[in-house]
N, CA, C and O atoms as a GROMACS GRO file, in nm:
protein
  432
    1MET      N    1   0.077  -0.109  -0.008
    1MET     CA    2  -0.057   0.002  -0.034
    1MET      C    3   0.085   0.100  -0.035
    1MET      O    4   0.188   0.070   0.025
    2TRP      N    5   0.067   0.223  -0.116
    2TRP     CA    6   0.142   0.350  -0.078
    2TRP      C    7   0.117   0.460   0.024
    2TRP      O    8   0.029   0.541   0.051
    3PRO      N    9   0.241   0.421   0.067
    3PRO     CA   10   0.238   0.521   0.257
    3PRO      C   11   0.183   0.653   0.254
    3PRO      O   12   0.219   0.738   0.172
    4LYS      N   13   0.081   0.674   0.357
    4LYS     CA   14   0.041   0.785   0.389
    4LYS      C   15   0.132   0.931   0.397
    4LYS      O   16   0.250   0.896   0.395
    5SER      N   17   0.126   1.052   0.404
    5SER     CA   18   0.277   1.106   0.441
    5SER      C   19   0.317   1.180   0.538
    5SER      O   20   0.392   1.278   0.544
    6SER      N   21   0.213   1.074   0.676
    6SER     CA   22   0.318   1.091   0.804
    6SER      C   23   0.410   1.033   0.808
    6SER      O   24   0.520   1.062   0.854
    7HIS      N   25   0.334   0.851   0.709
    7HIS     CA   26   0.470   0.739   0.685
    7HIS      C   27   0.596   0.790   0.616
    7HIS      O   28   0.714   0.772   0.649
    8ARG      N   29   0.534   0.872   0.487
    8ARG     CA   30   0.608   0.949   0.398
    8ARG      C   31   0.802   1.016   0.461
    8ARG      O   32   0.915   1.002   0.414
    9GLU      N   33   0.745   1.086   0.587
    9GLU     CA   34   0.790   1.235   0.624
    9GLU      C   35   0.897   1.130   0.696
    9GLU      O   36   1.019   1.147   0.694
   10ALA      N   37   0.804   0.982   0.783
   10ALA     CA   38   0.904   0.952   0.855
   10ALA      C   39   1.011   0.862   0.793
   10ALA      O   40   1.111   0.837   0.860
   11MET      N   41   0.998   0.810   0.666
   11MET     CA   42   1.086   0.704   0.586
   11MET      C   43   1.190   0.881   0.544
   11MET      O   44   1.312   0.892   0.549
   12LYS      N   45   1.138   0.938   0.526
   12LYS     CA   46   1.285   1.069   0.467
   12LYS      C   47   1.354   1.093   0.549
   12LYS      O   48   1.469   1.119   0.511
   13THR      N   49   1.331   1.098   0.692
   13THR     CA   50   1.417   1.179   0.810
   13THR      C   51   1.470   1.052   0.780
   13THR      O   52   1.519   1.063   0.668
   14GLU      N   53   1.492   0.898   0.834
   14GLU     CA   54   1.494   0.844   0.825
   14GLU      C   55   1.639   0.755   0.745
   14GLU      O   56   1.742   0.697   0.779
   15ILE      N   57   1.554   0.796   0.603
   15ILE     CA   58   1.653   0.718   0.508
   15ILE      C   59   1.786   0.841   0.480
   15ILE      O   60   1.894   0.824   0.424
   16LYS      N   61   1.730   0.956   0.537
   16LYS     CA   62   1.817   1.094   0.527
   16LYS      C   63   1.921   1.106   0.674
   16LYS      O   64   2.028   1.167   0.668
   17ILE      N   65   1.885   1.057   0.769
   17ILE     CA   66   2.000   0.972   0.879
   17ILE      C   67   2.022   0.855   0.838
   17ILE      O   68   2.112   0.889   0.761
   18LEU      N   69   2.017   0.763   0.826
   18LEU     CA   70   2.095   0.643   0.743
   18LEU      C   71   2.174   0.658   0.702
   18LEU      O   72   2.284   0.639   0.755
   19TYR      N   73   2.145   0.721   0.528
   19TYR     CA   74   2.262   0.700   0.407
   19TYR      C   75   2.235   0.855   0.336
   19TYR      O   76   2.252   0.871   0.215
   20GLY      N   77   2.188   0.971   0.428
   20GLY     CA   78   2.265   1.051   0.333
   20GLY      C   79   2.126   1.145   0.229
   20GLY      O   80   2.108   1.265   0.209
   21PHE      N   81   2.056   1.030   0.188
   21PHE     CA   82   1.975   1.070   0.088
   21PHE      C   83   1.828   1.155   0.123
   21PHE      O   84   1.730   1.086   0.151
   22GLN      N   85   1.812   1.323   0.122
   22GLN     CA   86   1.702   1.420   0.152
   22GLN      C   87   1.602   1.370   0.044
   22GLN      O   88   1.632   1.344  -0.073
   23ASN      N   89   1.453   1.357   0.111
   23ASN     CA   90   1.342   1.372   0.101
   23ASN      C   91   1.348   1.249  -0.002
   23ASN      O   92   1.268   1.249  -0.095
   24CYS      N   93   1.444   1.138   0.014
   24CYS     CA   94   1.372   0.970  -0.053
   24CYS      C   95   1.248   0.946  -0.007
   24CYS      O   96   1.194   0.990   0.096
   25ILE      N   97   1.209   0.879  -0.083
   25ILE     CA   98   1.017   0.796   0.011
   25ILE      C   99   1.050   0.653  -0.023
   25ILE      O  100   0.964   0.569  -0.001
   26GLY      N  101   1.145   0.623  -0.066
   26GLY     CA  102   1.146   0.447  -0.111
   26GLY      C  103   1.258   0.418  -0.248
   26GLY      O  104   1.302   0.493  -0.335
   27ILE      N  105   1.279   0.281  -0.221
   27ILE     CA  106   1.384   0.296  -0.294
   27ILE      C  107   1.278   0.202  -0.399
   27ILE      O  108   1.173   0.150  -0.360
   28ILE      N  109   1.336   0.194  -0.548
   28ILE     CA  110   1.279   0.131  -0.657
   28ILE      C  111   1.383   0.007  -0.747
   28ILE      O  112   1.497   0.041  -0.779
   29ASP      N  113   1.350  -0.088  -0.770
   29ASP     CA  114   1.401  -0.134  -0.893
   29ASP      C  115   1.310  -0.225  -0.899
   29ASP      O  116   1.199  -0.238  -0.847
   30GLY      N  117   1.439  -0.356  -1.046
   30GLY     CA  118   1.290  -0.394  -1.071
   30GLY      C  119   1.356  -0.511  -1.097
   30GLY      O  120   1.478  -0.516  -1.080
   31THR      N  121   1.267  -0.650  -1.153
   31THR     CA  122   1.331  -0.759  -1.132
   31THR      C  123   1.303  -0.837  -1.254
   31THR      O  124   1.234  -0.773  -1.332
   32ILE      N  125   1.341  -0.974  -1.300
   32ILE     CA  126   1.276  -1.061  -1.320
   32ILE      C  127   1.167  -1.161  -1.268
   32ILE      O  128   1.236  -1.253  -1.225
   33VAL      N  129   1.065  -1.187  -1.253
   33VAL     CA  130   1.024  -1.376  -1.162
   33VAL      C  131   1.014  -1.457  -1.291
   33VAL      O  132   0.950  -1.406  -1.383
   34ILE      N  133   1.076  -1.593  -1.312
   34ILE     CA  134   1.092  -1.713  -1.348
   34ILE      C  135   0.989  -1.738  -1.373
   34ILE      O  136   0.924  -1.763  -1.271
   35LEU      N  137   0.908  -1.750  -1.504
   35LEU     CA  138   0.816  -1.817  -1.563
   35LEU      C  139   0.849  -2.028  -1.534
   35LEU      O  140   0.950  -2.088  -1.570
   36ASP      N  141   0.776  -2.065  -1.490
   36ASP     CA  142   0.795  -2.230  -1.502
   36ASP      C  143   0.823  -2.348  -1.644
   36ASP      O  144   0.880  -2.455  -1.660
   37LYS      N  145   0.733  -2.240  -1.737
   37LYS     CA  146   0.716  -2.267  -1.871
   37LYS      C  147   0.687  -2.114  -2.066
   37LYS      O  148   0.666  -1.997  -2.097
   38ARG      N  149   0.694  -2.155  -2.083
   38ARG     CA  150   0.688  -2.091  -2.178
   38ARG      C  151   0.511  -2.018  -2.174
   38ARG      O  152   0.430  -2.097  -2.124
   39PRO      N  153   0.453  -1.888  -2.218
   39PRO     CA  154   0.278  -1.872  -2.189
   39PRO      C  155   0.230  -1.897  -2.339
   39PRO      O  156   0.284  -1.868  -2.446
   40SER      N  157   0.091  -1.970  -2.307
   40SER     CA  158   0.012  -2.024  -2.411
   40SER      C  159   0.054  -1.848  -2.526
   40SER      O  160   0.157  -1.860  -2.592
   41TYR      N  161  -0.015  -1.723  -2.539
   41TYR     CA  162  -0.013  -1.586  -2.591
   41TYR      C  163   0.116  -1.585  -2.605
   41TYR      O  164   0.185  -1.665  -2.542
   42TYR      N  165   0.165  -1.501  -2.684
   42TYR     CA  166   0.217  -1.381  -2.713
   42TYR      C  167   0.405  -1.480  -2.638
   42TYR      O  168   0.517  -1.432  -2.618
   43GLY      N  169   0.359  -1.607  -2.622
   43GLY     CA  170   0.520  -1.658  -2.569
   43GLY      C  171   0.612  -1.612  -2.576
   43GLY      O  172   0.684  -1.614  -2.477
   44ASP      N  173   0.671  -1.525  -2.738
   44ASP     CA  174   0.846  -1.542  -2.742
   44ASP      C  175   0.876  -1.449  -2.624
   44ASP      O  176   0.965  -1.454  -2.539
   45SER      N  177   0.739  -1.333  -2.651
   45SER     CA  178   0.809  -1.186  -2.527
   45SER      C  179   0.867  -1.224  -2.376
   45SER      O  180   0.973  -1.198  -2.319
   46TYR      N  181   0.743  -1.302  -2.337
   46TYR     CA  182   0.844  -1.344  -2.196
   46TYR      C  183   0.952  -1.408  -2.226
   46TYR      O  184   0.994  -1.482  -2.136
   47TRP      N  185   1.031  -1.404  -2.352
   47TRP     CA  186   1.218  -1.456  -2.316
   47TRP      C  187   1.300  -1.398  -2.303
   47TRP      O  188   1.339  -1.329  -2.397
   48CYS      N  189   1.323  -1.397  -2.262
   48CYS     CA  190   1.396  -1.232  -2.155
   48CYS      C  191   1.556  -1.262  -2.147
   48CYS      O  192   1.605  -1.370  -2.113
   49ARG      N  193   1.606  -1.182  -2.174
   49ARG     CA  194   1.830  -1.183  -2.155
   49ARG      C  195   1.851  -1.258  -2.136
   49ARG      O  196   1.920  -1.305  -2.227
   50LYS      N  197   1.829  -1.359  -2.018
   50LYS     CA  198   1.899  -1.429  -1.916
   50LYS      C  199   1.846  -1.572  -1.971
   50LYS      O  200   1.832  -1.666  -1.892
   51GLN      N  201   1.824  -1.583  -2.076
   51GLN     CA  202   1.754  -1.686  -2.172
   51GLN      C  203   1.695  -1.766  -2.067
   51GLN      O  204   1.726  -1.872  -2.014
   52CYS      N  205   1.582  -1.670  -2.051
   52CYS     CA  206   1.390  -1.791  -1.989
   52CYS      C  207   1.309  -1.750  -2.035
   52CYS      O  208   1.320  -1.662  -2.122
   53TYR      N  209   1.165  -1.811  -1.985
   53TYR     CA  210   1.072  -1.690  -1.961
   53TYR      C  211   1.059  -1.630  -1.820
   53TYR      O  212   1.049  -1.688  -1.712
   54SER      N  213   1.063  -1.490  -1.850
   54SER     CA  214   0.979  -1.484  -1.717
   54SER      C  215   0.856  -1.355  -1.765
   54SER      O  216   0.801  -1.348  -1.875
   55VAL      N  217   0.835  -1.263  -1.645
   55VAL     CA  218   0.743  -1.118  -1.582
   55VAL      C  219   0.872  -1.007  -1.520
   55VAL      O  220   0.952  -1.021  -1.428
   56ASN      N  221   0.849  -0.912  -1.604
   56ASN     CA  222   0.908  -0.807  -1.542
   56ASN      C  223   0.837  -0.726  -1.425
   56ASN      O  224   0.720  -0.689  -1.435
   57VAL      N  225   0.920  -0.699  -1.304
   57VAL     CA  226   0.858  -0.717  -1.228
   57VAL      C  227   0.872  -0.548  -1.106
   57VAL      O  228   0.932  -0.550  -0.998
   58GLN      N  229   0.816  -0.450  -1.152
   58GLN     CA  230   0.892  -0.319  -1.070
   58GLN      C  231   0.883  -0.312  -0.876
   58GLN      O  232   0.775  -0.357  -0.835
   59VAL      N  233   0.915  -0.297  -0.839
   59VAL     CA  234   0.922  -0.348  -0.687
   59VAL      C  235   0.969  -0.187  -0.609
   59VAL      O  236   1.076  -0.133  -0.637
   60VAL      N  237   0.847  -0.112  -0.488
   60VAL     CA  238   0.902   0.024  -0.444
   60VAL      C  239   0.910  -0.059  -0.257
   60VAL      O  240   0.816  -0.103  -0.189
   61CYS      N  241   1.070  -0.052  -0.221
   61CYS     CA  242   0.984  -0.064  -0.056
   61CYS      C  243   1.028   0.092   0.010
   61CYS      O  244   1.072   0.180  -0.063
   62ASP      N  245   1.017   0.102   0.091
   62ASP     CA  246   1.041   0.137   0.221
   62ASP      C  247   1.153   0.181   0.239
   62ASP      O  248   1.240   0.196   0.153
   63HIS      N  249   1.162   0.216   0.417
   63HIS     CA  250   1.323   0.258   0.468
   63HIS      C  251   1.317   0.104   0.522
   63HIS      O  252   1.432   0.060   0.523
   64ASN      N  253   1.227   0.013   0.564
   64ASN     CA  254   1.260  -0.109   0.662
   64ASN      C  255   1.222  -0.258   0.576
   64ASN      O  256   1.201  -0.369   0.623
   65ALA      N  257   1.222  -0.209   0.424
   65ALA     CA  258   1.282  -0.306   0.323
   65ALA      C  259   1.110  -0.345   0.262
   65ALA      O  260   1.086  -0.410   0.160
   66ARG      N  261   0.979  -0.268   0.383
   66ARG     CA  262   0.838  -0.336   0.354
   66ARG      C  263   0.773  -0.287   0.166
   66ARG      O  264   0.787  -0.174   0.120
   67ILE      N  265   0.722  -0.374   0.109
   67ILE     CA  266   0.645  -0.363  -0.055
   67ILE      C  267   0.573  -0.223  -0.022
   67ILE      O  268   0.506  -0.225   0.081
   68THR      N  269   0.577  -0.101  -0.093
   68THR     CA  270   0.454  -0.030  -0.103
   68THR      C  271   0.437  -0.027  -0.261
   68THR      O  272   0.333   0.037  -0.274
   69TYR      N  273   0.476  -0.056  -0.371
   69TYR     CA  274   0.418  -0.067  -0.475
   69TYR      C  275   0.499  -0.199  -0.526
   69TYR      O  276   0.601  -0.225  -0.462
   70LEU      N  277   0.474  -0.266  -0.611
   70LEU     CA  278   0.428  -0.370  -0.649
   70LEU      C  279   0.400  -0.404  -0.774
   70LEU      O  280   0.299  -0.475  -0.767
   71VAL      N  281   0.446  -0.389  -0.934
   71VAL     CA  282   0.367  -0.397  -1.058
   71VAL      C  283   0.437  -0.514  -1.154
   71VAL      O  284   0.546  -0.502  -1.210
   72GLY      N  285   0.361  -0.613  -1.158
   72GLY     CA  286   0.437  -0.679  -1.290
   72GLY      C  287   0.328  -0.724  -1.412
   72GLY      O  288   0.287  -0.833  -1.452
   73ASP      N  289   0.300  -0.580  -1.448
   73ASP     CA  290   0.255  -0.634  -1.630
   73ASP      C  291   0.292  -0.619  -1.770
   73ASP      O  292   0.218  -0.594  -1.866
   74TRP      N  293   0.427  -0.640  -1.768
   74TRP     CA  294   0.578  -0.639  -1.844
   74TRP      C  295   0.608  -0.786  -1.927
   74TRP      O  296   0.521  -0.738  -1.999
   75PRO      N  297   0.636  -0.886  -1.973
   75PRO     CA  298   0.694  -0.992  -2.003
   75PRO      C  299   0.775  -0.957  -1.952
   75PRO      O  300   0.774  -0.858  -1.880
   76GLY      N  301   0.895  -1.046  -1.981
   76GLY     CA  302   1.029  -1.019  -1.934
   76GLY      C  303   1.144  -0.932  -2.043
   76GLY      O  304   1.254  -0.877  -2.036
   77SER      N  305   1.060  -0.953  -2.123
   77SER     CA  306   1.171  -0.914  -2.295
   77SER      C  307   1.155  -0.742  -2.307
   77SER      O  308   1.158  -0.657  -2.396
   78VAL      N  309   1.139  -0.748  -2.186
   78VAL     CA  310   1.070  -0.556  -2.186
   78VAL      C  311   1.202  -0.485  -2.141
   78VAL      O  312   1.298  -0.560  -2.125
   79HIS      N  313   1.219  -0.367  -2.121
   79HIS     CA  314   1.366  -0.338  -2.043
   79HIS      C  315   1.262  -0.267  -1.886
   79HIS      O  316   1.141  -0.246  -1.896
   80ASP      N  317   1.302  -0.254  -1.820
   80ASP     CA  318   1.316  -0.171  -1.719
   80ASP      C  319   1.245  -0.056  -1.679
   80ASP      O  320   1.155  -0.033  -1.599
   81ASN      N  321   1.324   0.021  -1.771
   81ASN     CA  322   1.283   0.160  -1.818
   81ASN      C  323   1.149   0.173  -1.888
   81ASN      O  324   1.079   0.273  -1.882
   82ARG      N  325   1.133   0.113  -1.924
   82ARG     CA  326   0.988   0.070  -2.015
   82ARG      C  327   0.895   0.084  -1.947
   82ARG      O  328   0.808   0.172  -1.951
   83ALA      N  329   0.916  -0.073  -1.824
   83ALA     CA  330   0.859  -0.073  -1.748
   83ALA      C  331   0.715   0.081  -1.712
   83ALA      O  332   0.603   0.124  -1.739
   84TRP      N  333   0.915   0.114  -1.588
   84TRP     CA  334   0.918   0.193  -1.497
   84TRP      C  335   0.793   0.275  -1.607
   84TRP      O  336   0.674   0.250  -1.592
   85ARG      N  337   0.840   0.367  -1.708
   85ARG     CA  338   0.738   0.491  -1.799
   85ARG      C  339   0.668   0.403  -1.807
   85ARG      O  340   0.726   0.358  -1.905
   86ASN      N  341   0.580   0.325  -1.789
   86ASN     CA  342   0.401   0.329  -1.775
   86ASN      C  343   0.390   0.258  -1.745
   86ASN      O  344   0.401   0.162  -1.822
   87CYS      N  345   0.355   0.232  -1.593
   87CYS     CA  346   0.335   0.221  -1.418
   87CYS      C  347   0.289   0.315  -1.445
   87CYS      O  348   0.312   0.411  -1.518
   88ARG      N  349   0.160   0.258  -1.324
   88ARG     CA  350   0.071   0.421  -1.296
   88ARG      C  351   0.122   0.505  -1.178
   88ARG      O  352   0.065   0.609  -1.142
   89LEU      N  353   0.221   0.460  -1.124
   89LEU     CA  354   0.364   0.523  -1.025
   89LEU      C  355   0.403   0.632  -1.103
   89LEU      O  356   0.356   0.736  -1.059
   90PHE      N  357   0.460   0.643  -1.187
   90PHE     CA  358   0.554   0.662  -1.274
   90PHE      C  359   0.470   0.842  -1.397
   90PHE      O  360   0.505   0.959  -1.417
   91VAL      N  361   0.346   0.748  -1.443
   91VAL     CA  362   0.278   0.887  -1.505
   91VAL      C  363   0.162   0.949  -1.402
   91VAL      O  364   0.109   1.053  -1.443
   92ASN      N  365   0.126   0.910  -1.303
   92ASN     CA  366   0.069   0.927  -1.187
   92ASN      C  367   0.029   0.979  -1.068
   92ASN      O  368  -0.076   0.986  -1.005
   93ALA      N  369   0.220   1.039  -1.045
   93ALA     CA  370   0.328   1.055  -0.925
   93ALA      C  371   0.247   1.158  -0.826
   93ALA      O  372   0.239   1.159  -0.703
   94GLU      N  373   0.184   1.250  -0.932
   94GLU     CA  374   0.133   1.428  -0.856
   94GLU      C  375   0.015   1.344  -0.813
   94GLU      O  376  -0.008   1.319  -0.695
   95GLY      N  377  -0.050   1.305  -0.901
   95GLY     CA  378  -0.212   1.293  -0.934
   95GLY      C  379  -0.181   1.163  -0.716
   95GLY      O  380  -0.141   1.180  -0.601
   96TYR      N  381  -0.259   1.022  -0.836
   96TYR     CA  382  -0.239   0.976  -0.725
   96TYR      C  383  -0.177   0.928  -0.619
   96TYR      O  384  -0.219   0.894  -0.509
   97PHE      N  385  -0.097   0.928  -0.655
   97PHE     CA  386   0.065   0.900  -0.568
   97PHE      C  387   0.120   1.029  -0.468
   97PHE      O  388   0.219   1.025  -0.396
   98ASN      N  389   0.031   1.141  -0.487
   98ASN     CA  390   0.108   1.257  -0.385
   98ASN      C  391   0.253   1.259  -0.367
   98ASN      O  392   0.310   1.277  -0.259
   99PHE      N  393   0.308   1.240  -0.481
   99PHE     CA  394   0.479   1.307  -0.472
   99PHE      C  395   0.460   1.461  -0.453
   99PHE      O  396   0.416   1.530  -0.545
  100GLU      N  397   0.497   1.518  -0.321
  100GLU     CA  398   0.509   1.628  -0.271
  100GLU      C  399   0.676   1.650  -0.374
  100GLU      O  400   0.764   1.572  -0.409
  101VAL      N  401   0.648   1.837  -0.396
  101VAL     CA  402   0.802   1.888  -0.456
  101VAL      C  403   0.893   1.848  -0.398
  101VAL      O  404   0.886   1.887  -0.281
  102GLY      N  405   1.041   1.746  -0.429
  102GLY     CA  406   1.171   1.798  -0.423
  102GLY      C  407   1.149   1.568  -0.383
  102GLY      O  408   1.236   1.482  -0.370
  103GLU      N  409   1.016   1.560  -0.379
  103GLU     CA  410   1.007   1.340  -0.348
  103GLU      C  411   1.060   1.312  -0.463
  103GLU      O  412   1.046   1.357  -0.577
  104TYR      N  413   1.162   1.182  -0.392
  104TYR     CA  414   1.178   1.152  -0.505
  104TYR      C  415   1.210   0.946  -0.431
  104TYR      O  416   1.226   0.914  -0.314
  105LEU      N  417   1.206   0.854  -0.552
  105LEU     CA  418   1.261   0.738  -0.481
  105LEU      C  419   1.388   0.756  -0.574
  105LEU      O  420   1.398   0.831  -0.671
  106LEU      N  421   1.517   0.636  -0.497
  106LEU     CA  422   1.625   0.615  -0.508
  106LEU      C  423   1.566   0.473  -0.627
  106LEU      O  424   1.462   0.408  -0.616
  107GLY      N  425   1.667   0.459  -0.730
  107GLY     CA  426   1.668   0.359  -0.831
  107GLY      C  427   1.813   0.234  -0.819
  107GLY      O  428   1.914   0.279  -0.873
  108MET      N  429   1.824   0.145  -0.781
  108MET     CA  430   1.866   0.033  -0.782
  108MET      C  431   1.930   0.035  -0.961
  108MET      O  432   1.984  -0.065  -1.008
   0.00000   0.00000   0.00000
């Protein structure tokens, strides 16, 4: 669940104290989840650079490694940047997710 403003303030404080990043409200990274077999529909698009069938997943965690956002809408062949630029968090950061001026996610 996306953190409310009070939790974001606590995260910003903790991340600044521990790591020196001011106004950071989470850490984001993309990864793949390996599939057991080739999907029936558009199977070739799930074949990734690591030579397996997979799904591209974007994960955001807070300073305590708790997941605050997760999306796995793209096949494994899709680059992390494309998945990121098309996810709801990127497209609607100021709206639904209420990023304040200067807040950001630290990418791994």
